[in-house]
MARBA-458479 format. One record per atom (N, C-alpha, C, O): residue in three letters; x, y, z. Coordinates in steps of 0.05 Angstrom, whole numbers, plus 5000, padded with zeros to 4 digits. Example, Ala and Ser with C-alpha at 12.3 -4.5 7.8 and 13.67 -1.06 7.14 Angstrom:
// MARBA-458479
ALA526448865156;ALA524649105156;ALA526449345156;ALA528549345169;SER525749555142;SER527349795143;SER525850015157;SER526850235161;
***
This chain:
// MARBA-458479
MET539173469439;MET542073499451;MET541873499481;MET541473699494;ASP542173319491;ASP542673179518;ASP539673179529;ASP539373319549;GLY538373089523;GLY535073029513;GLY533773279519;GLY531873249535;ASN534173519512;ASN533373849504;ASN533273799486;ASN534673639474;THR530773999475;THR530174049443;THR531874379443;THR531574509463;ILE533274469421;ILE534374669416;ILE533074779388;ILE533974709366;ILE531074959392;ILE530775099361;ILE533075289351;ILE534575379368;VAL533375359329;VAL535175489318;VAL533175629292;VAL532175509273;TYR533075899299;TYR530976089283;TYR533176209263;TYR535376279272;LYS532376249236;LYS533376339211;LYS534176619220;LYS532276719232;PRO535776739219;PRO536377049225;PRO534377209205;PRO533777129183;LEU533477449217;LEU531377589200;LEU532477799186;LEU531077979179;THR535677799177;THR536877889159;THR539977829158;THR541077819180;ASN540977809144;ASN542877729145;ASN545977969160;ASN546978189156;ILE546377769176;ILE548277909202;ILE551477939193;ILE552877749185;THR552178189195;THR554078309190;THR555878449211;THR554478589225;GLU558478469217;GLU560478629223;GLU559078869236;GLU559278929260;GLU557578999218;GLU557279289222;GLU553979299230;GLU552979529235;ASN552479099231;ASN549379089242;ASN548878889265;ASN546678849275;LYS551578739275;LYS550978549298;LYS550278689320;LYS548278589331;ASN551378899331;ASN550179039355;ASN547379069356;ASN545778989374;ALA546679209329;ALA543279269329;ALA541479029332;ALA539478999345;LEU542578889319;LEU540678639321;LEU541078509350;LEU539178409361;GLN543378499360;GLN543278359386;GLN541978429407;GLN541078279425;PHE541878719404;PHE540278949424;PHE537278909416;PHE535478859433;LEU536878929393;LEU534078799386;LEU532878629394;LEU530578629402;ASP535278329393;ASP534078069405;ASP533578089441;ASP531977979456;LEU535778289445;LEU535278269476;LEU532578399484;LEU531378279502;MET531578619473;MET529078799475;MET527378649478;MET525978659498;SER527078399453;SER524778249452;SER524477999472;SER522277879473;VAL526077949482;VAL526077769504;VAL526377859536;VAL525777719555;LEU527278159538;LEU527578289564;LEU526378259588;LEU527678239608;ASP524378259588;ASP521778259604;ASP521677949614;ASP521877889637;ARG521277789594;ARG520777459599;ARG523377419619;ARG522777379642;TYR525177429614;TYR528477319626;TYR530277439637;TYR532477359643;SER528977749643;SER530677979664;SER529777879696;SER527577849708;GLU532777859704;GLU531977799729;GLU531778099747;GLU530678069769;SER532478339740;SER532078569741;SER529978719731;SER528978669709;ASN529178929746;ASN526679119731;ASN528279429746;ASN529879469764;GLY526679589726;GLY526579879739;GLY529179989730;GLY530379909710;MET530180199747;MET532480339752;MET535380179744;MET537380239731;GLU534379949760;GLU537179809759;GLU537179619728;GLU539379549719;ARG535179549716;ARG536279499693;ARG536279709671;ARG536979649648;ASN535779909676;ASN535780149655;ASN538980219657;ASN540180319638;LYS539980149677;LYS542880229690;LYS544180019670;LYS545680099652;LYS543779809672;LYS545679569656;LYS544579599628;LYS546379549611;LEU542779659619;LEU542279749592;LEU544379919578;LEU545879849559;LYS544180169590;LYS545880439588;LYS548980319582;LYS550280349561;LYS549780159606;LYS552080079598;LYS552579839589;LYS554479729600;TYR551379699571;TYR551079519548;TYR551879679526;TYR553579619509;VAL550279899528;VAL550280069497;VAL551980229490;VAL552380289467;LYS553680349520;LYS556080449519;LYS558180219515;LYS560080299503;GLN558380009521;GLN560579849520;GLN561179739486;GLN563479729477;VAL558779669472;VAL558979609453;VAL558879829431;VAL559079739408;GLY558480099434;GLY558280299420;GLY555780289399;GLY555680319374;LEU553580239419;LEU551580149398;LEU550380429388;LEU550480639402;ASN549080429357;ASN549280679342;ASN545780679339;ASN544680499327;PHE544680849349;PHE541580779346;PHE540780799319;PHE538980649312;SER541880969298;SER541080989277;SER541080719261;SER539280669245;GLU543180539265;GLU543380259260;GLU541180049272;GLU540879809265;VAL539980179288;VAL537580079310;VAL535180119296;VAL533379949296;LYS535080309284;LYS532480399274;LYS531980299248;LYS529780319237;LYS534180199238;LYS533680049204;LYS532979809210;LYS531779699193;TYR533479669230;TYR531779439230;TYR529679369249;TYR528579149251;LEU529279599265;LEU526479559285;LEU524179489273;LEU522479419289;PRO523379499245;PRO520779409237;PRO521179069228;PRO519278939219;LEU523578979233;LEU523278689231;LEU522978559262;LEU523478329269;TYR522078749274;TYR521978539307;TYR518578669313;TYR517378849302;PRO517978539328;PRO514778559336;PRO515078919355;PRO516979039364;ASP512278979353;ASP512179319364;ASP512679309385;ASP514079499392;ARG512079109409;ARG513179139437;ARG515879169441;ARG516679259462;VAL518079089417;VAL520279189424;VAL520579499421;VAL522679619427;
***
C-alpha cells in the first residue's frame, strides 16, 4: 500500500467486546520495549492510567496470557 508492505496477522483468539481490552493490553506489552519513547516511572504512570481508563480486568488478562510470549 503506497509502496509499503503491510502484514496482517490472524488473531490469536476470537476478539469479543469482553476480551478486546485484555488482548489490546497484551499486544501492547509484547511490543512496548521496542516502540516506547518513555521508560521507567513515566511509562509505568502511563500504563496505569491506560489500565484505569479502559477498566482493564486482570483476571481477563490472565486467561489470554498463555497465548503470548513469556517476555510479556
